[in-house]
C-alpha positions as CSV (number, residue, x, y, z in Angstrom):
1,M,-20.7,1.0,-8.0
2,S,-16.9,0.1,-7.1
3,V,-16.1,-1.3,-4.0
4,P,-14.7,1.0,-1.6
5,A,-10.9,0.3,-0.7
6,L,-11.8,0.3,3.2
7,K,-14.9,0.1,4.9
8,I,-15.8,0.0,8.8
9,E,-18.9,0.0,10.7
10,N,-19.9,0.9,14.2
11,L,-15.9,0.4,15.4
12,T,-16.2,1.0,19.3
13,K,-12.9,0.7,21.4
14,T,-12.9,1.2,25.3
15,Y,-9.2,0.4,27.3
16,A,-8.6,-1.1,30.3
17,T,-8.9,2.0,31.8
18,G,-12.2,2.3,31.0
19,T,-11.7,5.1,28.5
20,Q,-13.6,5.0,25.4
21,A,-11.1,5.5,22.6
22,L,-13.5,4.9,19.8
23,K,-17.0,5.5,19.5
24,G,-19.1,3.8,17.0
25,V,-16.7,5.2,14.2
26,S,-18.3,4.4,10.6
27,L,-15.9,5.1,7.8
28,E,-15.5,4.6,4.0
29,I,-12.6,5.1,2.2
30,P,-13.0,5.2,-1.8
31,E,-10.5,3.5,-4.0
32,G,-8.1,5.8,-5.6
33,D,-8.7,8.8,-3.0
34,F,-5.8,10.9,-1.1
35,F,-8.0,10.4,2.2
36,A,-7.0,12.4,5.6
37,L,-7.6,11.3,9.0
38,L,-7.0,14.8,10.8
39,G,-7.8,15.7,14.4
40,P,-6.1,17.6,17.7
41,N,-3.7,14.7,19.6
42,G,-5.7,12.6,21.4
43,A,-8.7,12.8,19.4
44,G,-8.6,8.8,18.4
45,K,-6.3,9.2,15.0
46,T,-4.1,6.5,16.0
47,T,-6.5,3.8,17.5
48,I,-8.5,4.5,14.2
49,L,-5.3,4.1,12.2
50,R,-3.8,0.7,14.3
51,T,-7.3,-0.9,14.1
52,V,-6.8,-0.3,10.5
53,L,-3.0,-2.5,10.3
54,G,-4.8,-5.2,12.4
55,L,-2.4,-4.0,15.4
56,I,-5.4,-3.7,17.8
57,S,-9.0,-5.6,17.7
58,P,-12.4,-3.2,18.2
59,V,-14.3,-4.1,21.0
60,K,-17.3,-3.6,18.3
61,G,-17.6,-3.0,14.7
62,Q,-16.3,-4.9,12.0
63,F,-14.1,-4.4,8.4
64,V,-16.9,-4.9,5.5
65,T,-14.7,-4.5,2.7
66,E,-15.3,-7.3,-0.1
67,G,-12.3,-9.0,-1.7
68,A,-9.6,-8.2,0.6
69,E,-8.4,-10.5,3.0
70,F,-10.0,-10.2,6.5
71,G,-11.6,-7.5,5.1
72,R,-8.6,-5.1,4.8
73,P,-6.7,-4.3,1.9
74,R,-2.9,-5.1,1.7
75,Y,-1.2,-1.8,3.3
76,G,2.0,-0.5,3.2
77,Y,3.4,1.5,6.3
78,V,5.4,4.5,6.8
79,P,5.6,5.3,10.5
80,Q,5.8,8.5,11.9
81,K,9.4,7.9,12.9
82,E,11.4,4.4,12.6
83,K,14.0,4.1,15.4
84,L,16.7,1.2,14.7
85,D,19.2,0.0,17.9
86,P,22.5,1.4,16.3
87,I,24.2,-2.2,17.2
88,Y,22.5,-3.2,14.1
89,P,24.5,-1.6,11.5
90,L,21.6,-2.0,8.5
91,T,21.7,-0.2,5.0
92,A,19.0,1.6,3.6
93,Y,18.8,-1.0,1.0
94,E,18.1,-3.7,4.2
95,V,15.9,-1.4,5.7
96,A,13.6,-1.4,2.2
97,A,13.8,-4.8,1.9
98,M,11.6,-5.6,5.5
99,G,8.7,-4.4,3.2
100,T,8.5,-8.0,1.5
101,Y,9.1,-9.8,5.1
102,R,5.2,-10.6,4.7
103,R,5.6,-12.6,1.6
104,L,8.6,-14.6,2.5
105,E,6.8,-17.8,1.5
106,L,6.2,-15.9,-2.1
107,L,9.8,-14.5,-2.3
108,R,11.2,-18.2,-1.7
109,R,9.7,-18.9,-4.9
110,L,11.6,-16.1,-6.7
111,R,15.1,-15.9,-7.7
112,R,17.3,-13.7,-6.1
113,Q,17.8,-11.6,-8.8
114,Q,13.8,-10.8,-8.8
115,H,13.8,-9.8,-4.9
116,G,16.6,-7.3,-5.7
117,D,14.7,-5.7,-8.3
118,L,12.0,-5.1,-6.5
119,I,14.0,-3.3,-3.7
120,R,15.9,-1.2,-5.7
121,R,13.2,-0.3,-8.4
122,C,11.0,0.8,-5.1
123,L,14.1,2.5,-3.8
124,R,14.7,4.0,-7.3
125,E,11.0,5.3,-7.7
126,C,11.5,6.7,-3.8
127,G,14.3,8.9,-5.0
128,A,16.9,6.6,-2.5
129,M,18.7,4.8,-4.6
130,E,22.0,6.3,-3.9
131,L,21.1,5.9,-0.5
132,A,21.0,2.2,-0.8
133,D,24.6,1.2,0.8
134,R,24.4,3.7,3.0
135,R,23.7,3.1,7.1
136,Y,19.9,4.2,7.5
137,S,21.0,5.5,11.2
138,D,23.4,8.3,9.1
139,L,20.8,9.4,7.2
140,S,18.8,13.1,7.3
141,G,15.1,12.8,8.5
142,G,13.8,13.7,4.6
143,Q,16.0,10.5,3.6
144,R,14.8,8.1,6.0
145,Q,11.5,8.8,5.0
146,R,11.9,8.7,1.5
147,V,13.9,5.0,2.7
148,L,10.4,4.1,4.7
149,V,8.0,4.8,1.7
150,A,10.3,2.8,-0.1
151,R,9.7,0.0,2.3
152,A,6.3,0.3,2.2
153,L,6.2,0.0,-1.6
154,A,8.0,-3.1,-1.3
155,A,5.4,-4.6,0.3
156,E,3.3,-4.1,-3.1
157,P,0.4,-2.5,-1.4
158,E,-3.3,-1.5,-2.1
159,L,-3.5,1.2,0.5
160,L,-0.4,3.5,1.7
161,V,-0.6,4.5,5.2
162,L,1.2,7.6,6.0
163,D,0.9,8.1,10.1
164,E,2.0,11.7,10.6
165,P,5.1,11.5,7.6
166,L,6.3,15.2,7.7
167,A,6.6,15.6,11.3
168,G,9.7,17.3,12.4
169,L,10.9,17.8,9.0
170,D,11.8,21.0,7.2
171,V,8.9,22.8,4.5
172,T,11.3,22.2,1.8
173,T,11.5,18.2,2.7
174,Q,7.6,18.1,3.3
175,K,6.9,19.8,-0.1
176,A,8.8,17.1,-1.9
177,L,8.0,14.2,0.0
178,L,3.9,15.3,-0.8
179,K,5.0,14.9,-4.3
180,L,6.5,12.2,-4.2
181,F,3.3,10.7,-2.1
182,Q,1.4,11.9,-5.0
183,T,3.5,10.5,-7.8
184,L,3.3,7.1,-5.9
185,K,-0.2,7.4,-5.5
186,D,-1.0,7.9,-9.4
187,E,1.6,5.7,-10.9
188,H,0.8,2.6,-8.5
189,R,-3.3,3.7,-8.7
190,L,-3.0,3.1,-5.1
191,T,-5.3,4.5,-2.4
192,V,-3.7,6.5,0.4
193,L,-4.4,7.1,4.0
194,M,-2.7,9.8,5.9
195,V,-2.9,10.9,9.7
196,S,-2.0,14.2,10.7
197,H,-2.7,16.6,13.7
198,R,-2.1,19.9,11.8
199,L,-3.0,21.1,8.4
200,Q,-0.4,23.1,6.3
201,V,1.1,22.1,2.7
202,E,-0.5,19.0,2.5
203,K,-4.1,19.8,2.5
204,A,-4.3,20.6,-1.4
205,L,-4.0,16.9,-1.8
206,F,-6.7,15.4,-0.2
207,T,-9.7,14.3,-1.9
208,D,-11.9,13.4,1.3
209,I,-11.5,14.1,4.9
210,A,-12.4,12.5,8.5
211,W,-12.2,14.9,11.4
212,V,-11.8,12.9,14.4
213,E,-12.7,14.4,17.7
214,E,-13.1,12.6,21.0
215,G,-13.1,9.1,19.3
216,K,-15.8,10.2,17.1
217,V,-15.7,10.8,13.3
218,E,-17.3,13.0,10.7
219,S,-16.3,12.2,6.8
220,G,-16.8,14.2,3.6
221,P,-15.1,15.7,0.4
222,A,-12.3,17.9,1.4
223,E,-13.6,20.9,-0.2
224,R,-16.6,21.0,2.2
225,M,-14.7,19.7,5.4
226,L,-11.9,22.0,5.3
227,A,-14.1,25.3,5.3
228,E,-12.7,27.7,7.2
229,R,-15.5,27.5,10.2
230,R,-14.5,24.3,10.5
231,I,-10.9,24.3,10.7
232,T,-11.0,27.3,13.2
233,E,-13.0,25.0,15.6
234,I,-10.6,22.0,15.3
235,F,-7.3,23.4,15.5
236,G,-7.9,26.8,16.7
237,A,-7.9,30.1,15.1
238,D,-3.9,30.3,14.2
239,Q,-4.4,27.9,11.1
């Protein structure tokens, strides 16, 4: 059997207020999956995501994936939004280059040209090469997301983490980005973890889904988890 891209067991997280955000969450994300964390706002998706990224630590539980540093695969992270202070006139190229920062020691041993080639390749694959010299703050929402995806690719990830990547974008831009995510997944043989509180155009891409409700998780194949009755229970009749 192949090693899962990410596996967590019995994660529990309680905040200082006494709120139990995660209640014994166990989750396995197969390699090569387009995996979705779905559920309403406040269900615990963000806490799971931050734990996966190593930004917060659980009270109990562990990462048990073999062969990955600290039990976590190397990830590239695409946030819902990235607000950069306008006092820093960063270009799209400079924002994309941020993805390489965690690998600074390695990059010091690379020639400058190789570093630049990596960033330009990532921008090009995301359809953002023509934006390289433009100020990030001047770009549209869809253009910014393409640059952020390029930044995530520059980390040369095993797991691409997408946090509400379609929020606030028009349907045409959403569809274009989803096509990009699928293309990058296939071409780079990535595992994709996408977080969302809604179901619209993206649901056709998912191979496995975890419903998150009140800090608990139920997961399974997308076909089963997207049964009409189950969607209505989670999202309401309007979905």
